[in-house]
C-alpha positions as CSV (number, residue, x, y, z in Angstrom):
1,X,0.0,0.0,0.0
2,X,1.6,3.3,-1.1
3,X,1.5,6.6,0.7
4,X,-0.4,9.5,-0.9
5,X,1.4,12.8,-1.6
6,X,0.1,14.5,1.5
7,X,1.2,11.5,3.7
8,X,4.6,11.6,2.1
9,X,4.9,15.3,2.8
10,X,3.9,14.9,6.4
11,X,6.4,12.0,6.8
12,X,9.2,14.1,5.2
13,X,8.5,17.2,7.4
14,X,8.2,15.1,10.6
15,X,11.5,13.5,9.8
16,X,13.1,16.8,9.1
17,X,11.7,18.3,12.3
18,X,13.1,15.4,14.3
19,X,16.6,15.7,12.7
20,X,16.5,19.5,13.2
21,X,15.6,19.1,16.9
22,X,18.4,16.6,17.5
23,X,20.9,18.8,15.7
24,X,19.7,21.8,17.8
25,X,20.2,19.8,21.0
26,X,23.6,18.6,20.0
27,X,24.7,22.2,19.1
28,X,23.4,23.4,22.5
29,X,25.2,20.7,24.3
30,X,28.4,21.5,22.4
31,X,28.1,25.2,23.2
32,X,27.6,24.5,26.9
33,X,30.6,22.2,27.0
34,X,32.7,24.8,25.2
35,X,31.6,27.4,27.7
36,X,32.7,25.2,30.6
37,X,36.0,24.5,28.8
38,X,36.5,28.1,28.1
39,X,36.3,29.1,31.8
40,X,38.5,26.2,32.8
41,X,41.1,27.2,30.2
42,X,40.9,30.8,31.3
43,X,41.5,29.9,35.0
44,X,44.5,27.8,34.0
45,X,45.9,30.7,32.0
46,X,45.5,33.4,34.6
47,X,46.4,31.5,37.8
48,X,50.2,32.3,37.4
49,X,49.3,36.0,37.4
50,X,47.5,35.9,40.7
51,X,49.7,36.4,43.8
52,X,49.5,36.7,47.5
53,X,50.4,40.0,49.2
54,X,52.0,40.3,52.7
55,X,55.2,41.0,54.6
56,X,58.4,39.1,55.2
57,X,60.6,39.4,58.3
58,X,63.7,37.2,58.6
59,X,63.6,36.6,62.4
60,X,59.8,36.5,62.8
61,X,57.9,33.3,63.3
62,X,56.3,32.8,60.9
63,X,58.6,34.9,58.7
64,X,55.8,35.4,56.0
65,X,52.6,37.1,56.9
66,X,49.7,37.0,54.4
67,X,47.5,40.1,54.1
68,X,45.6,39.8,50.8
69,X,45.6,39.1,47.1
70,X,47.1,40.9,44.1
71,X,47.6,40.4,40.4
72,X,50.4,41.1,37.9
73,X,50.1,43.7,35.1
74,X,52.2,45.7,32.7
75,X,55.7,44.3,32.0
76,X,55.4,41.6,34.6
77,X,57.2,43.5,37.4
78,X,54.1,45.4,38.6
79,X,51.5,44.1,41.0
80,X,48.1,45.7,41.8
81,X,46.2,45.2,45.1
82,X,44.0,47.1,47.5
83,X,45.5,50.0,49.5
84,X,43.9,48.6,52.6
85,X,45.9,45.4,52.2
86,X,49.2,47.3,52.6
87,X,50.2,48.0,56.2
88,X,50.5,51.6,57.3
89,X,54.0,51.1,58.5
90,X,56.7,48.4,58.3
91,X,59.0,47.3,61.1
92,X,62.2,48.5,59.5
93,X,64.2,47.9,62.6
94,X,63.6,44.2,62.2
95,X,64.0,44.3,58.4
96,X,60.3,43.8,57.7
97,X,59.5,44.2,53.9
98,X,56.5,43.9,51.6
99,X,56.4,40.6,49.9
100,X,54.7,38.9,47.0
101,X,54.0,35.1,47.2
102,X,53.5,33.1,44.1
103,X,53.7,29.5,42.7
104,X,56.3,28.4,40.2
105,X,55.2,24.9,39.2
106,X,55.1,23.0,42.4
107,X,57.4,25.4,44.3
108,X,56.1,28.3,46.4
109,X,58.2,31.4,46.0
110,X,58.6,34.7,47.9
111,X,60.0,37.9,46.4
112,X,60.2,41.2,48.2
113,X,58.5,44.3,46.7
114,X,58.2,48.1,47.2
115,X,55.1,50.3,47.1
116,X,55.4,52.7,44.1
117,X,51.9,54.1,43.9
118,X,48.8,54.4,46.0
119,X,45.3,55.7,45.5
120,X,43.4,55.6,48.8
121,X,40.3,57.2,47.3
122,X,39.8,54.1,45.1
123,X,41.5,51.7,47.5
124,X,44.3,50.8,45.1
125,X,48.0,50.2,45.6
126,X,50.8,49.3,43.1
127,X,53.9,47.3,44.0
128,X,57.1,46.6,42.1
129,X,58.9,43.3,42.4
130,X,62.5,43.5,43.6
131,X,63.5,40.9,41.0
132,X,62.1,38.7,38.2
133,X,58.9,39.0,36.2
134,X,55.6,37.1,36.2
135,X,52.9,36.6,33.5
136,X,50.8,39.8,33.5
137,X,47.0,40.2,33.1
138,X,45.6,42.4,30.3
139,X,43.4,45.2,31.4
140,X,39.9,45.2,29.9
141,X,37.4,47.9,28.8
142,X,35.1,49.0,31.6
143,X,32.7,50.6,29.2
144,X,31.7,47.2,27.9
145,X,30.6,45.9,31.3
146,X,26.9,45.5,31.7
147,X,24.6,44.4,34.5
148,X,23.8,40.7,34.2
149,X,27.1,39.7,32.6
150,X,29.0,36.8,34.1
151,X,32.6,37.3,35.5
152,X,35.0,35.5,37.7
153,X,37.5,36.4,40.3
154,X,40.5,34.4,41.6
155,X,42.3,34.9,44.9
156,X,43.1,33.6,48.4
157,X,39.8,33.7,50.4
158,X,41.3,32.1,53.5
159,X,44.9,33.2,53.0
160,X,47.6,30.6,52.6
161,X,46.2,28.2,55.2
162,X,46.1,25.6,52.4
163,X,49.2,26.8,50.6
164,X,49.4,28.9,47.5
165,X,46.4,27.5,45.8
166,X,44.2,30.4,44.4
167,X,40.5,29.8,44.5
168,X,38.1,30.9,41.7
169,X,34.5,32.2,42.2
170,X,32.1,33.5,39.6
171,X,29.0,35.6,39.6
172,X,27.1,38.2,37.6
173,X,27.3,42.0,37.8
174,X,24.2,42.6,40.0
175,X,24.4,46.3,39.8
176,X,26.7,49.2,38.8
177,X,26.1,51.6,41.6
178,X,27.7,54.5,43.5
179,X,30.5,53.4,45.9
180,X,28.7,54.9,48.9
181,X,26.5,52.3,50.6
182,X,23.3,53.6,52.2
183,X,23.3,53.5,56.0
184,X,20.3,53.0,58.2
185,X,21.5,55.2,61.0
186,X,23.0,58.7,60.5
187,X,25.5,58.1,63.4
188,X,27.3,55.7,61.1
189,X,28.4,58.5,58.9
190,X,32.0,59.7,59.0
191,X,34.2,62.1,57.1
192,X,35.3,59.5,54.6
193,X,31.7,58.5,53.8
194,X,30.5,62.1,53.5
195,X,33.3,62.8,51.0
196,X,32.1,59.8,48.9
197,X,28.5,60.9,49.1
198,X,29.5,64.3,47.7
199,X,31.6,62.8,44.8
200,X,30.6,59.1,44.4
201,X,32.0,56.9,41.7
202,X,30.5,53.7,40.3
203,X,31.5,50.3,41.5
204,X,30.5,46.8,40.5
205,X,28.3,44.9,42.8
206,X,28.5,41.1,42.4
207,X,26.2,38.3,43.5
208,X,29.3,36.1,44.3
209,X,30.8,35.6,47.8
210,X,34.2,36.9,48.6
211,X,36.0,36.3,51.9
212,X,38.7,37.9,54.0
213,X,41.9,37.4,51.9
214,X,40.1,38.0,48.6
215,X,40.8,41.8,48.8
216,X,42.8,42.7,45.7
217,X,41.6,39.8,43.6
218,X,41.2,40.4,39.9
219,X,37.7,40.4,38.5
220,X,38.0,39.2,34.9
221,X,36.1,38.2,31.8
222,X,35.5,34.4,31.8
223,X,36.5,34.0,28.2
224,X,39.3,36.5,27.5
225,X,40.7,36.7,31.0
226,X,40.9,40.5,30.8
227,X,40.6,42.3,34.2
228,X,37.6,44.6,34.6
229,X,37.8,45.2,38.3
230,X,39.5,44.7,41.7
231,X,37.7,43.0,44.6
232,X,37.9,45.4,47.5
233,X,35.1,44.7,50.0
234,X,32.3,42.4,51.1
235,X,29.0,43.6,52.6
236,X,28.9,42.0,56.1
237,X,25.5,41.4,57.6
238,X,26.5,41.1,61.3
239,X,30.2,41.4,62.3
240,X,33.6,40.8,60.8
241,X,33.9,37.7,62.8
242,X,30.9,36.2,61.0
243,X,32.1,37.0,57.5
244,X,33.1,33.4,56.9
245,X,30.3,31.6,58.7
246,X,27.5,34.0,57.6
247,X,28.6,35.6,54.3
248,X,26.1,38.0,52.7
249,X,26.9,37.0,49.1
250,X,27.3,40.7,48.2
251,X,30.8,41.7,47.0
252,X,32.1,45.0,45.5
253,X,34.8,45.6,43.0
254,X,36.6,48.8,41.9
255,X,36.4,49.3,38.1
256,X,39.8,48.8,36.4
257,X,39.8,52.2,34.7
258,X,41.1,53.6,38.1
259,X,43.9,51.1,38.0
260,X,44.8,52.1,34.4
261,X,44.8,55.8,35.4
262,X,47.1,55.2,38.4
263,X,49.5,53.2,36.2
264,X,49.5,55.8,33.5
265,X,50.1,58.6,36.0
266,X,53.2,56.7,37.1
267,X,54.2,55.8,33.5
268,X,53.8,52.1,34.3
269,X,51.3,51.3,31.6
């Protein structure tokens, strides 16, 4: 018994639709797999550029003190971190120096550094390695950043307790908002906050959780690895002591254009 023309057409289109649906699913699966591979590849590429920041004192125990995270830029001799990560003063009498911690293969390395630029208004500091060079990040274009886009940051959320093994988190840009955070009570206002209220600048709010030690971590594009911000603070719901056990999941980052300006002013970029 032969099929009529209309039956043949229906059979043909049903087959075509099935093939198209299968092909569409396969393409989607391949794209999702590629997206995961892309982030994994990016993390592998940028990890050598993420460093620990702290101090080193020859006769102290422990000799190395971890303070935060940083990342390498420029010609590989320059490291960016937060200004609040750098101590106000060093114990020069006991030969305390700023230090950068990094991993070279399976070896953990320490190199001393000097502070060469600071911008406290934007919570940024720039260090120069006393010797050697490390793979640098490329700075991205802040004007292309939009709310809802996915980014990642890599750093040391609990310091070097587990060794120099940087940890990666990812999240979307929840909001691009003024740096001044609204306060419930007026008695929480201080001179620094009042200054920011008069001349606020935009920061990136993330829906990812950063922890103490993440300060100075690079916020970067998951595909290109280009830095678009610097993690500088976490909104804490209760007290600093509960930042780890009860994180708010709200993190802020300074846009990288302020880093670029600081580097250009010092002729480092």
